[in-house]
CHARMM internal coordinates of N, CA and C (Angstrom, degrees):
IC EDIT
DIST 1 N 1 CA 1.4515
DIST 1 CA 1 C 1.5246
ANGL 1 N 1 CA 1 C 108.81
DIST 1 C 2 N 1.2909
ANGL 1 CA 1 C 2 N 115.53
DIHE 1 N 1 CA 1 C 2 N 143.91
DIST 2 N 2 CA 1.4598
ANGL 1 C 2 N 2 CA 121.60
DIHE 1 CA 1 C 2 N 2 CA 178.45
DIST 2 CA 2 C 1.5248
ANGL 2 N 2 CA 2 C 110.00
DIHE 1 C 2 N 2 CA 2 C -70.13
DIST 2 C 3 N 1.3093
ANGL 2 CA 2 C 3 N 115.76
DIHE 2 N 2 CA 2 C 3 N 151.23
DIST 3 N 3 CA 1.4552
ANGL 2 C 3 N 3 CA 120.96
DIHE 2 CA 2 C 3 N 3 CA 178.23
DIST 3 CA 3 C 1.5239
ANGL 3 N 3 CA 3 C 109.28
DIHE 2 C 3 N 3 CA 3 C -69.91
DIST 3 C 4 N 1.3420
ANGL 3 CA 3 C 4 N 115.64
DIHE 3 N 3 CA 3 C 4 N 137.08
DIST 4 N 4 CA 1.4635
ANGL 3 C 4 N 4 CA 120.42
DIHE 3 CA 3 C 4 N 4 CA 177.19
DIST 4 CA 4 C 1.5212
ANGL 4 N 4 CA 4 C 108.64
DIHE 3 C 4 N 4 CA 4 C -123.03
DIST 4 C 5 N 1.3122
ANGL 4 CA 4 C 5 N 115.35
DIHE 4 N 4 CA 4 C 5 N 150.09
DIST 5 N 5 CA 1.4653
ANGL 4 C 5 N 5 CA 121.53
DIHE 4 CA 4 C 5 N 5 CA 177.26
DIST 5 CA 5 C 1.5210
ANGL 5 N 5 CA 5 C 108.04
DIHE 4 C 5 N 5 CA 5 C -107.85
DIST 5 C 6 N 1.3155
ANGL 5 CA 5 C 6 N 114.79
DIHE 5 N 5 CA 5 C 6 N 129.61
DIST 6 N 6 CA 1.4577
ANGL 5 C 6 N 6 CA 120.28
DIHE 5 CA 5 C 6 N 6 CA -178.97
DIST 6 CA 6 C 1.5223
ANGL 6 N 6 CA 6 C 109.20
DIHE 5 C 6 N 6 CA 6 C -121.10
DIST 6 C 7 N 1.3152
ANGL 6 CA 6 C 7 N 116.46
DIHE 6 N 6 CA 6 C 7 N 131.37
DIST 7 N 7 CA 1.4632
ANGL 6 C 7 N 7 CA 121.20
DIHE 6 CA 6 C 7 N 7 CA -179.99
DIST 7 CA 7 C 1.5250
ANGL 7 N 7 CA 7 C 108.61
DIHE 6 C 7 N 7 CA 7 C -93.95
DIST 7 C 8 N 1.3346
ANGL 7 CA 7 C 8 N 115.38
DIHE 7 N 7 CA 7 C 8 N 134.40
DIST 8 N 8 CA 1.4661
ANGL 7 C 8 N 8 CA 120.22
DIHE 7 CA 7 C 8 N 8 CA -178.48
DIST 8 CA 8 C 1.5285
ANGL 8 N 8 CA 8 C 112.01
DIHE 7 C 8 N 8 CA 8 C -144.83
DIST 8 C 9 N 1.3249
ANGL 8 CA 8 C 9 N 117.28
DIHE 8 N 8 CA 8 C 9 N 32.47
DIST 9 N 9 CA 1.4657
ANGL 8 C 9 N 9 CA 119.01
DIHE 8 CA 8 C 9 N 9 CA -177.43
DIST 9 CA 9 C 1.5210
ANGL 9 N 9 CA 9 C 112.72
DIHE 8 C 9 N 9 CA 9 C -82.04
DIST 9 C 10 N 1.3170
ANGL 9 CA 9 C 10 N 117.63
DIHE 9 N 9 CA 9 C 10 N -26.92
DIST 10 N 10 CA 1.4630
ANGL 9 C 10 N 10 CA 121.50
DIHE 9 CA 9 C 10 N 10 CA -179.45
DIST 10 CA 10 C 1.5234
ANGL 10 N 10 CA 10 C 108.71
DIHE 9 C 10 N 10 CA 10 C -129.08
DIST 10 C 11 N 1.3324
ANGL 10 CA 10 C 11 N 115.23
DIHE 10 N 10 CA 10 C 11 N 165.20
DIST 11 N 11 CA 1.4698
ANGL 10 C 11 N 11 CA 119.62
DIHE 10 CA 10 C 11 N 11 CA 178.06
DIST 11 CA 11 C 1.5295
ANGL 11 N 11 CA 11 C 110.96
DIHE 10 C 11 N 11 CA 11 C -60.67
DIST 11 C 12 N 1.3146
ANGL 11 CA 11 C 12 N 116.79
DIHE 11 N 11 CA 11 C 12 N -37.32
DIST 12 N 12 CA 1.4707
ANGL 11 C 12 N 12 CA 120.51
DIHE 11 CA 11 C 12 N 12 CA 178.69
DIST 12 CA 12 C 1.5221
ANGL 12 N 12 CA 12 C 110.76
DIHE 11 C 12 N 12 CA 12 C -64.81
DIST 12 C 13 N 1.3321
ANGL 12 CA 12 C 13 N 117.51
DIHE 12 N 12 CA 12 C 13 N -40.96
DIST 13 N 13 CA 1.4596
ANGL 12 C 13 N 13 CA 120.32
DIHE 12 CA 12 C 13 N 13 CA 177.90
DIST 13 CA 13 C 1.5209
ANGL 13 N 13 CA 13 C 111.44
DIHE 12 C 13 N 13 CA 13 C -65.60
DIST 13 C 14 N 1.3349
ANGL 13 CA 13 C 14 N 117.01
DIHE 13 N 13 CA 13 C 14 N -39.02
DIST 14 N 14 CA 1.4674
ANGL 13 C 14 N 14 CA 120.66
DIHE 13 CA 13 C 14 N 14 CA 177.19
DIST 14 CA 14 C 1.5253
ANGL 14 N 14 CA 14 C 109.48
DIHE 13 C 14 N 14 CA 14 C -61.69
DIST 14 C 15 N 1.3213
ANGL 14 CA 14 C 15 N 116.99
DIHE 14 N 14 CA 14 C 15 N -43.44
DIST 15 N 15 CA 1.4630
ANGL 14 C 15 N 15 CA 120.80
DIHE 14 CA 14 C 15 N 15 CA 178.95
DIST 15 CA 15 C 1.5224
ANGL 15 N 15 CA 15 C 110.88
DIHE 14 C 15 N 15 CA 15 C -60.57
DIST 15 C 16 N 1.3246
ANGL 15 CA 15 C 16 N 117.07
DIHE 15 N 15 CA 15 C 16 N -44.42
DIST 16 N 16 CA 1.4706
ANGL 15 C 16 N 16 CA 120.72
DIHE 15 CA 15 C 16 N 16 CA 178.18
DIST 16 CA 16 C 1.5315
ANGL 16 N 16 CA 16 C 111.03
DIHE 15 C 16 N 16 CA 16 C -64.41
DIST 16 C 17 N 1.3230
ANGL 16 CA 16 C 17 N 116.40
DIHE 16 N 16 CA 16 C 17 N -39.55
DIST 17 N 17 CA 1.4604
ANGL 16 C 17 N 17 CA 120.61
DIHE 16 CA 16 C 17 N 17 CA 178.51
DIST 17 CA 17 C 1.5251
ANGL 17 N 17 CA 17 C 110.85
DIHE 16 C 17 N 17 CA 17 C -63.00
DIST 17 C 18 N 1.3297
ANGL 17 CA 17 C 18 N 116.50
DIHE 17 N 17 CA 17 C 18 N -44.91
DIST 18 N 18 CA 1.4636
ANGL 17 C 18 N 18 CA 119.78
DIHE 17 CA 17 C 18 N 18 CA 179.10
DIST 18 CA 18 C 1.5233
ANGL 18 N 18 CA 18 C 111.28
DIHE 17 C 18 N 18 CA 18 C -62.58
DIST 18 C 19 N 1.3100
ANGL 18 CA 18 C 19 N 116.91
DIHE 18 N 18 CA 18 C 19 N -39.27
DIST 19 N 19 CA 1.4652
ANGL 18 C 19 N 19 CA 120.89
DIHE 18 CA 18 C 19 N 19 CA 177.19
DIST 19 CA 19 C 1.5215
ANGL 19 N 19 CA 19 C 110.28
DIHE 18 C 19 N 19 CA 19 C -64.17
DIST 19 C 20 N 1.3217
ANGL 19 CA 19 C 20 N 116.17
DIHE 19 N 19 CA 19 C 20 N -42.59
DIST 20 N 20 CA 1.4693
ANGL 19 C 20 N 20 CA 120.71
DIHE 19 CA 19 C 20 N 20 CA 179.64
DIST 20 CA 20 C 1.5268
ANGL 20 N 20 CA 20 C 110.62
DIHE 19 C 20 N 20 CA 20 C -62.37
DIST 20 C 21 N 1.3357
ANGL 20 CA 20 C 21 N 116.72
DIHE 20 N 20 CA 20 C 21 N -45.26
DIST 21 N 21 CA 1.4642
ANGL 20 C 21 N 21 CA 121.22
DIHE 20 CA 20 C 21 N 21 CA 179.76
DIST 21 CA 21 C 1.5265
ANGL 21 N 21 CA 21 C 110.03
DIHE 20 C 21 N 21 CA 21 C -62.93
DIST 21 C 22 N 1.3066
ANGL 21 CA 21 C 22 N 116.62
DIHE 21 N 21 CA 21 C 22 N -43.95
DIST 22 N 22 CA 1.4619
ANGL 21 C 22 N 22 CA 121.35
DIHE 21 CA 21 C 22 N 22 CA 179.05
DIST 22 CA 22 C 1.5367
ANGL 22 N 22 CA 22 C 110.45
DIHE 21 C 22 N 22 CA 22 C -58.51
DIST 22 C 23 N 1.3163
ANGL 22 CA 22 C 23 N 116.85
DIHE 22 N 22 CA 22 C 23 N -44.32
DIST 23 N 23 CA 1.4611
ANGL 22 C 23 N 23 CA 120.93
DIHE 22 CA 22 C 23 N 23 CA 178.88
DIST 23 CA 23 C 1.5257
ANGL 23 N 23 CA 23 C 111.57
DIHE 22 C 23 N 23 CA 23 C -66.01
DIST 23 C 24 N 1.3294
ANGL 23 CA 23 C 24 N 116.58
DIHE 23 N 23 CA 23 C 24 N -38.58
DIST 24 N 24 CA 1.4581
ANGL 23 C 24 N 24 CA 119.67
DIHE 23 CA 23 C 24 N 24 CA 178.94
DIST 24 CA 24 C 1.5249
ANGL 24 N 24 CA 24 C 111.40
DIHE 23 C 24 N 24 CA 24 C -63.66
DIST 24 C 25 N 1.3231
ANGL 24 CA 24 C 25 N 116.95
DIHE 24 N 24 CA 24 C 25 N -40.35
DIST 25 N 25 CA 1.4666
ANGL 24 C 25 N 25 CA 120.29
DIHE 24 CA 24 C 25 N 25 CA 177.26
DIST 25 CA 25 C 1.5237
ANGL 25 N 25 CA 25 C 109.61
DIHE 24 C 25 N 25 CA 25 C -65.47
DIST 25 C 26 N 1.3168
ANGL 25 CA 25 C 26 N 116.49
DIHE 25 N 25 CA 25 C 26 N -45.03
DIST 26 N 26 CA 1.4696
ANGL 25 C 26 N 26 CA 120.62
DIHE 25 CA 25 C 26 N 26 CA -179.09
DIST 26 CA 26 C 1.5262
ANGL 26 N 26 CA 26 C 111.91
DIHE 25 C 26 N 26 CA 26 C -61.71
DIST 26 C 27 N 1.3318
ANGL 26 CA 26 C 27 N 116.88
DIHE 26 N 26 CA 26 C 27 N -31.58
DIST 27 N 27 CA 1.4654
ANGL 26 C 27 N 27 CA 121.46
DIHE 26 CA 26 C 27 N 27 CA -179.19
DIST 27 CA 27 C 1.5264
ANGL 27 N 27 CA 27 C 113.04
DIHE 26 C 27 N 27 CA 27 C -92.13
DIST 27 C 28 N 1.3227
ANGL 27 CA 27 C 28 N 116.86
DIHE 27 N 27 CA 27 C 28 N 4.74
DIST 28 N 28 CA 1.4604
ANGL 27 C 28 N 28 CA 120.57
DIHE 27 CA 27 C 28 N 28 CA 179.20
DIST 28 CA 28 C 1.5107
ANGL 28 N 28 CA 28 C 114.60
DIHE 27 C 28 N 28 CA 28 C 73.49
DIST 28 C 29 N 1.3338
ANGL 28 CA 28 C 29 N 117.19
DIHE 28 N 28 CA 28 C 29 N 18.66
DIST 29 N 29 CA 1.4575
ANGL 28 C 29 N 29 CA 121.92
DIHE 28 CA 28 C 29 N 29 CA -179.37
DIST 29 CA 29 C 1.5258
ANGL 29 N 29 CA 29 C 112.72
DIHE 28 C 29 N 29 CA 29 C -90.62
DIST 29 C 30 N 1.3439
ANGL 29 CA 29 C 30 N 117.00
DIHE 29 N 29 CA 29 C 30 N -11.42
DIST 30 N 30 CA 1.4564
ANGL 29 C 30 N 30 CA 121.71
DIHE 29 CA 29 C 30 N 30 CA -178.84
DIST 30 CA 30 C 1.5239
ANGL 30 N 30 CA 30 C 108.19
DIHE 29 C 30 N 30 CA 30 C -145.92
DIST 30 C 31 N 1.3415
ANGL 30 CA 30 C 31 N 115.44
DIHE 30 N 30 CA 30 C 31 N 141.38
DIST 31 N 31 CA 1.4598
ANGL 30 C 31 N 31 CA 118.91
DIHE 30 CA 30 C 31 N 31 CA 179.07
DIST 31 CA 31 C 1.5378
ANGL 31 N 31 CA 31 C 110.42
DIHE 30 C 31 N 31 CA 31 C -82.34
DIST 31 C 32 N 1.3221
ANGL 31 CA 31 C 32 N 115.03
DIHE 31 N 31 CA 31 C 32 N 159.86
DIST 32 N 32 CA 1.4693
ANGL 31 C 32 N 32 CA 121.04
DIHE 31 CA 31 C 32 N 32 CA -176.39
DIST 32 CA 32 C 1.5222
ANGL 32 N 32 CA 32 C 112.86
DIHE 31 C 32 N 32 CA 32 C -61.76
DIST 32 C 33 N 1.3236
ANGL 32 CA 32 C 33 N 117.60
DIHE 32 N 32 CA 32 C 33 N -37.45
DIST 33 N 33 CA 1.4674
ANGL 32 C 33 N 33 CA 120.43
DIHE 32 CA 32 C 33 N 33 CA -178.18
DIST 33 CA 33 C 1.5290
ANGL 33 N 33 CA 33 C 110.65
DIHE 32 C 33 N 33 CA 33 C -63.75
DIST 33 C 34 N 1.3161
ANGL 33 CA 33 C 34 N 116.98
DIHE 33 N 33 CA 33 C 34 N -44.77
DIST 34 N 34 CA 1.4635
ANGL 33 C 34 N 34 CA 120.91
DIHE 33 CA 33 C 34 N 34 CA 177.65
DIST 34 CA 34 C 1.5215
ANGL 34 N 34 CA 34 C 110.50
DIHE 33 C 34 N 34 CA 34 C -63.64
DIST 34 C 35 N 1.3218
ANGL 34 CA 34 C 35 N 116.05
DIHE 34 N 34 CA 34 C 35 N -43.64
DIST 35 N 35 CA 1.4695
ANGL 34 C 35 N 35 CA 120.52
DIHE 34 CA 34 C 35 N 35 CA 179.57
DIST 35 CA 35 C 1.5220
ANGL 35 N 35 CA 35 C 110.84
DIHE 34 C 35 N 35 CA 35 C -60.97
DIST 35 C 36 N 1.3235
ANGL 35 CA 35 C 36 N 117.58
DIHE 35 N 35 CA 35 C 36 N -43.73
DIST 36 N 36 CA 1.4661
ANGL 35 C 36 N 36 CA 120.69
DIHE 35 CA 35 C 36 N 36 CA 179.81
DIST 36 CA 36 C 1.5196
ANGL 36 N 36 CA 36 C 111.49
DIHE 35 C 36 N 36 CA 36 C -62.56
DIST 36 C 37 N 1.3287
ANGL 36 CA 36 C 37 N 116.70
DIHE 36 N 36 CA 36 C 37 N -39.05
DIST 37 N 37 CA 1.4671
ANGL 36 C 37 N 37 CA 120.66
DIHE 36 CA 36 C 37 N 37 CA 177.39
DIST 37 CA 37 C 1.5221
ANGL 37 N 37 CA 37 C 110.66
DIHE 36 C 37 N 37 CA 37 C -62.70
DIST 37 C 38 N 1.3161
ANGL 37 CA 37 C 38 N 116.61
DIHE 37 N 37 CA 37 C 38 N -44.59
DIST 38 N 38 CA 1.4650
ANGL 37 C 38 N 38 CA 120.99
DIHE 37 CA 37 C 38 N 38 CA 179.30
DIST 38 CA 38 C 1.5286
ANGL 38 N 38 CA 38 C 110.45
DIHE 37 C 38 N 38 CA 38 C -64.79
DIST 38 C 39 N 1.3141
ANGL 38 CA 38 C 39 N 116.77
DIHE 38 N 38 CA 38 C 39 N -41.95
DIST 39 N 39 CA 1.4698
ANGL 38 C 39 N 39 CA 120.84
DIHE 38 CA 38 C 39 N 39 CA 179.51
DIST 39 CA 39 C 1.5249
ANGL 39 N 39 CA 39 C 110.74
DIHE 38 C 39 N 39 CA 39 C -62.22
DIST 39 C 40 N 1.3199
ANGL 39 CA 39 C 40 N 117.28
DIHE 39 N 39 CA 39 C 40 N -43.25
DIST 40 N 40 CA 1.4697
ANGL 39 C 40 N 40 CA 120.02
DIHE 39 CA 39 C 40 N 40 CA 177.26
DIST 40 CA 40 C 1.5302
ANGL 40 N 40 CA 40 C 110.71
DIHE 39 C 40 N 40 CA 40 C -60.46
DIST 40 C 41 N 1.3304
ANGL 40 CA 40 C 41 N 116.29
DIHE 40 N 40 CA 40 C 41 N -43.09
DIST 41 N 41 CA 1.4639
ANGL 40 C 41 N 41 CA 120.01
DIHE 40 CA 40 C 41 N 41 CA 177.67
DIST 41 CA 41 C 1.5199
ANGL 41 N 41 CA 41 C 112.07
DIHE 40 C 41 N 41 CA 41 C -63.07
DIST 41 C 42 N 1.3304
ANGL 41 CA 41 C 42 N 116.13
DIHE 41 N 41 CA 41 C 42 N -42.15
DIST 42 N 42 CA 1.4732
ANGL 41 C 42 N 42 CA 120.24
DIHE 41 CA 41 C 42 N 42 CA 178.23
DIST 42 CA 42 C 1.5197
ANGL 42 N 42 CA 42 C 111.10
DIHE 41 C 42 N 42 CA 42 C -61.79
DIST 42 C 43 N 1.3252
ANGL 42 CA 42 C 43 N 116.92
DIHE 42 N 42 CA 42 C 43 N -40.84
DIST 43 N 43 CA 1.4592
ANGL 42 C 43 N 43 CA 120.23
DIHE 42 CA 42 C 43 N 43 CA 178.80
DIST 43 CA 43 C 1.5267
ANGL 43 N 43 CA 43 C 111.26
DIHE 42 C 43 N 43 CA 43 C -63.38
DIST 43 C 44 N 1.3324
ANGL 43 CA 43 C 44 N 117.04
DIHE 43 N 43 CA 43 C 44 N -39.23
DIST 44 N 44 CA 1.4716
ANGL 43 C 44 N 44 CA 120.77
DIHE 43 CA 43 C 44 N 44 CA 177.57
DIST 44 CA 44 C 1.5230
ANGL 44 N 44 CA 44 C 110.31
DIHE 43 C 44 N 44 CA 44 C -65.53
DIST 44 C 45 N 1.3241
ANGL 44 CA 44 C 45 N 117.00
DIHE 44 N 44 CA 44 C 45 N -44.08
DIST 45 N 45 CA 1.4675
ANGL 44 C 45 N 45 CA 121.03
DIHE 44 CA 44 C 45 N 45 CA 179.22
DIST 45 CA 45 C 1.5267
ANGL 45 N 45 CA 45 C 110.17
DIHE 44 C 45 N 45 CA 45 C -63.53
DIST 45 C 46 N 1.3296
ANGL 45 CA 45 C 46 N 116.76
DIHE 45 N 45 CA 45 C 46 N -44.38
DIST 46 N 46 CA 1.4619
ANGL 45 C 46 N 46 CA 120.76
DIHE 45 CA 45 C 46 N 46 CA -179.64
DIST 46 CA 46 C 1.5291
ANGL 46 N 46 CA 46 C 111.03
DIHE 45 C 46 N 46 CA 46 C -61.78
DIST 46 C 47 N 1.3189
ANGL 46 CA 46 C 47 N 117.11
DIHE 46 N 46 CA 46 C 47 N -40.61
DIST 47 N 47 CA 1.4632
ANGL 46 C 47 N 47 CA 120.88
DIHE 46 CA 46 C 47 N 47 CA 176.59
DIST 47 CA 47 C 1.5231
ANGL 47 N 47 CA 47 C 110.74
DIHE 46 C 47 N 47 CA 47 C -61.87
DIST 47 C 48 N 1.3116
ANGL 47 CA 47 C 48 N 116.91
DIHE 47 N 47 CA 47 C 48 N -41.11
DIST 48 N 48 CA 1.4587
ANGL 47 C 48 N 48 CA 121.58
DIHE 47 CA 47 C 48 N 48 CA 178.26
DIST 48 CA 48 C 1.5274
ANGL 48 N 48 CA 48 C 111.39
DIHE 47 C 48 N 48 CA 48 C -65.04
DIST 48 C 49 N 1.3249
ANGL 48 CA 48 C 49 N 116.63
DIHE 48 N 48 CA 48 C 49 N -41.56
DIST 49 N 49 CA 1.4637
ANGL 48 C 49 N 49 CA 121.08
DIHE 48 CA 48 C 49 N 49 CA 177.70
DIST 49 CA 49 C 1.5266
ANGL 49 N 49 CA 49 C 110.00
DIHE 48 C 49 N 49 CA 49 C -60.55
DIST 49 C 50 N 1.3130
ANGL 49 CA 49 C 50 N 116.57
DIHE 49 N 49 CA 49 C 50 N -45.14
DIST 50 N 50 CA 1.4763
ANGL 49 C 50 N 50 CA 120.84
DIHE 49 CA 49 C 50 N 50 CA 179.56
DIST 50 CA 50 C 1.5167
ANGL 50 N 50 CA 50 C 111.11
DIHE 49 C 50 N 50 CA 50 C -62.07
DIST 50 C 51 N 1.3353
ANGL 50 CA 50 C 51 N 116.58
DIHE 50 N 50 CA 50 C 51 N -42.62
DIST 51 N 51 CA 1.4618
ANGL 50 C 51 N 51 CA 120.55
DIHE 50 CA 50 C 51 N 51 CA 178.78
DIST 51 CA 51 C 1.5237
ANGL 51 N 51 CA 51 C 110.70
DIHE 50 C 51 N 51 CA 51 C -62.06
DIST 51 C 52 N 1.3296
ANGL 51 CA 51 C 52 N 116.57
DIHE 51 N 51 CA 51 C 52 N -44.03
DIST 52 N 52 CA 1.4673
ANGL 51 C 52 N 52 CA 120.51
DIHE 51 CA 51 C 52 N 52 CA 178.48
DIST 52 CA 52 C 1.5282
ANGL 52 N 52 CA 52 C 111.13
DIHE 51 C 52 N 52 CA 52 C -61.78
DIST 52 C 53 N 1.3308
ANGL 52 CA 52 C 53 N 117.39
DIHE 52 N 52 CA 52 C 53 N -41.81
DIST 53 N 53 CA 1.4674
ANGL 52 C 53 N 53 CA 121.42
DIHE 52 CA 52 C 53 N 53 CA 179.52
DIST 53 CA 53 C 1.5236
ANGL 53 N 53 CA 53 C 110.84
DIHE 52 C 53 N 53 CA 53 C -65.42
DIST 53 C 54 N 1.3315
ANGL 53 CA 53 C 54 N 117.01
DIHE 53 N 53 CA 53 C 54 N -40.85
DIST 54 N 54 CA 1.4636
ANGL 53 C 54 N 54 CA 120.32
DIHE 53 CA 53 C 54 N 54 CA 177.92
DIST 54 CA 54 C 1.5221
ANGL 54 N 54 CA 54 C 110.61
DIHE 53 C 54 N 54 CA 54 C -63.71
DIST 54 C 55 N 1.3327
ANGL 54 CA 54 C 55 N 117.29
DIHE 54 N 54 CA 54 C 55 N -42.83
DIST 55 N 55 CA 1.4590
ANGL 54 C 55 N 55 CA 120.59
DIHE 54 CA 54 C 55 N 55 CA 179.60
DIST 55 CA 55 C 1.5255
ANGL 55 N 55 CA 55 C 110.90
DIHE 54 C 55 N 55 CA 55 C -63.78
DIST 55 C 56 N 1.3263
ANGL 55 CA 55 C 56 N 116.64
DIHE 55 N 55 CA 55 C 56 N -39.53
DIST 56 N 56 CA 1.4661
ANGL 55 C 56 N 56 CA 120.49
DIHE 55 CA 55 C 56 N 56 CA 178.00
DIST 56 CA 56 C 1.5264
ANGL 56 N 56 CA 56 C 110.44
DIHE 55 C 56 N 56 CA 56 C -61.55
DIST 56 C 57 N 1.3246
ANGL 56 CA 56 C 57 N 116.95
DIHE 56 N 56 CA 56 C 57 N -42.46
DIST 57 N 57 CA 1.4654
ANGL 56 C 57 N 57 CA 120.90
DIHE 56 CA 56 C 57 N 57 CA 179.33
DIST 57 CA 57 C 1.5272
ANGL 57 N 57 CA 57 C 111.17
DIHE 56 C 57 N 57 CA 57 C -66.96
DIST 57 C 58 N 1.3278
ANGL 57 CA 57 C 58 N 117.22
DIHE 57 N 57 CA 57 C 58 N -39.77
DIST 58 N 58 CA 1.4658
ANGL 57 C 58 N 58 CA 120.83
DIHE 57 CA 57 C 58 N 58 CA 177.52
DIST 58 CA 58 C 1.5183
ANGL 58 N 58 CA 58 C 110.07
DIHE 57 C 58 N 58 CA 58 C -62.75
DIST 58 C 59 N 1.3302
ANGL 58 CA 58 C 59 N 116.15
DIHE 58 N 58 CA 58 C 59 N -45.22
DIST 59 N 59 CA 1.4711
ANGL 58 C 59 N 59 CA 119.82
DIHE 58 CA 58 C 59 N 59 CA 178.97
DIST 59 CA 59 C 1.5252
ANGL 59 N 59 CA 59 C 111.08
DIHE 58 C 59 N 59 CA 59 C -61.13
DIST 59 C 60 N 1.3258
ANGL 59 CA 59 C 60 N 116.62
DIHE 59 N 59 CA 59 C 60 N -40.18
DIST 60 N 60 CA 1.4604
ANGL 59 C 60 N 60 CA 121.06
DIHE 59 CA 59 C 60 N 60 CA 179.20
DIST 60 CA 60 C 1.5325
ANGL 60 N 60 CA 60 C 110.79
DIHE 59 C 60 N 60 CA 60 C -64.39
DIST 60 C 61 N 1.3253
ANGL 60 CA 60 C 61 N 116.56
DIHE 60 N 60 CA 60 C 61 N -43.97
DIST 61 N 61 CA 1.4637
ANGL 60 C 61 N 61 CA 120.30
DIHE 60 CA 60 C 61 N 61 CA 178.96
DIST 61 CA 61 C 1.5293
ANGL 61 N 61 CA 61 C 111.33
DIHE 60 C 61 N 61 CA 61 C -65.46
DIST 61 C 62 N 1.3305
ANGL 61 CA 61 C 62 N 117.29
DIHE 61 N 61 CA 61 C 62 N -39.03
DIST 62 N 62 CA 1.4668
ANGL 61 C 62 N 62 CA 120.19
DIHE 61 CA 61 C 62 N 62 CA 177.00
DIST 62 CA 62 C 1.5274
ANGL 62 N 62 CA 62 C 110.28
DIHE 61 C 62 N 62 CA 62 C -62.90
DIST 62 C 63 N 1.3083
ANGL 62 CA 62 C 63 N 116.47
DIHE 62 N 62 CA 62 C 63 N -38.75
DIST 63 N 63 CA 1.4720
ANGL 62 C 63 N 63 CA 120.36
DIHE 62 CA 62 C 63 N 63 CA 177.12
DIST 63 CA 63 C 1.5193
ANGL 63 N 63 CA 63 C 111.38
DIHE 62 C 63 N 63 CA 63 C -62.21
DIST 63 C 64 N 1.3284
ANGL 63 CA 63 C 64 N 116.56
DIHE 63 N 63 CA 63 C 64 N -42.70
DIST 64 N 64 CA 1.4541
ANGL 63 C 64 N 64 CA 121.04
DIHE 63 CA 63 C 64 N 64 CA 178.44
DIST 64 CA 64 C 1.5160
ANGL 64 N 64 CA 64 C 110.88
DIHE 63 C 64 N 64 CA 64 C -63.68
DIST 64 C 65 N 1.3543
ANGL 64 CA 64 C 65 N 116.58
DIHE 64 N 64 CA 64 C 65 N -44.62
DIST 65 N 65 CA 1.4597
ANGL 64 C 65 N 65 CA 120.13
DIHE 64 CA 64 C 65 N 65 CA 178.90
DIST 65 CA 65 C 1.5235
ANGL 65 N 65 CA 65 C 111.87
DIHE 64 C 65 N 65 CA 65 C -63.18
DIST 65 C 66 N 1.3071
ANGL 65 CA 65 C 66 N 116.68
DIHE 65 N 65 CA 65 C 66 N -40.14
DIST 66 N 66 CA 1.4721
ANGL 65 C 66 N 66 CA 119.77
DIHE 65 CA 65 C 66 N 66 CA 178.79
DIST 66 CA 66 C 1.5179
ANGL 66 N 66 CA 66 C 111.29
DIHE 65 C 66 N 66 CA 66 C -66.30
DIST 66 C 67 N 1.3196
ANGL 66 CA 66 C 67 N 117.16
DIHE 66 N 66 CA 66 C 67 N -34.49
DIST 67 N 67 CA 1.4633
ANGL 66 C 67 N 67 CA 120.59
DIHE 66 CA 66 C 67 N 67 CA 178.09
DIST 67 CA 67 C 1.5230
ANGL 67 N 67 CA 67 C 111.32
DIHE 66 C 67 N 67 CA 67 C -69.00
DIST 67 C 68 N 1.3205
ANGL 67 CA 67 C 68 N 116.73
DIHE 67 N 67 CA 67 C 68 N -33.59
DIST 68 N 68 CA 1.4719
ANGL 67 C 68 N 68 CA 121.33
DIHE 67 CA 67 C 68 N 68 CA 179.23
DIST 68 CA 68 C 1.5192
ANGL 68 N 68 CA 68 C 110.34
DIHE 67 C 68 N 68 CA 68 C -70.30
DIST 68 C 69 N 1.3031
ANGL 68 CA 68 C 69 N 117.90
DIHE 68 N 68 CA 68 C 69 N -36.55
DIST 69 N 69 CA 1.4743
ANGL 68 C 69 N 69 CA 122.53
DIHE 68 CA 68 C 69 N 69 CA -177.83
DIST 69 CA 69 C 1.4790
ANGL 69 N 69 CA 69 C 108.13
DIHE 68 C 69 N 69 CA 69 C -71.11
END
COOR INIT
IC SEED 1 N 1 CA 1 C
IC BUILD
């Protein structure tokens, strides 16, 4: 199989990547095992993105609370 580049820096990119992988499997361009591996990786990246976003919001709220005090 040819090398493919997948973007996963943002939640939107992960969504596009998952759609691309899904289409590749449907078109017979990628086998299920490879697709499942990529999907697992995307889920891990997406979880990390969510955690980072939550931490950013917590830090922002702590800053606001400290400014009020």
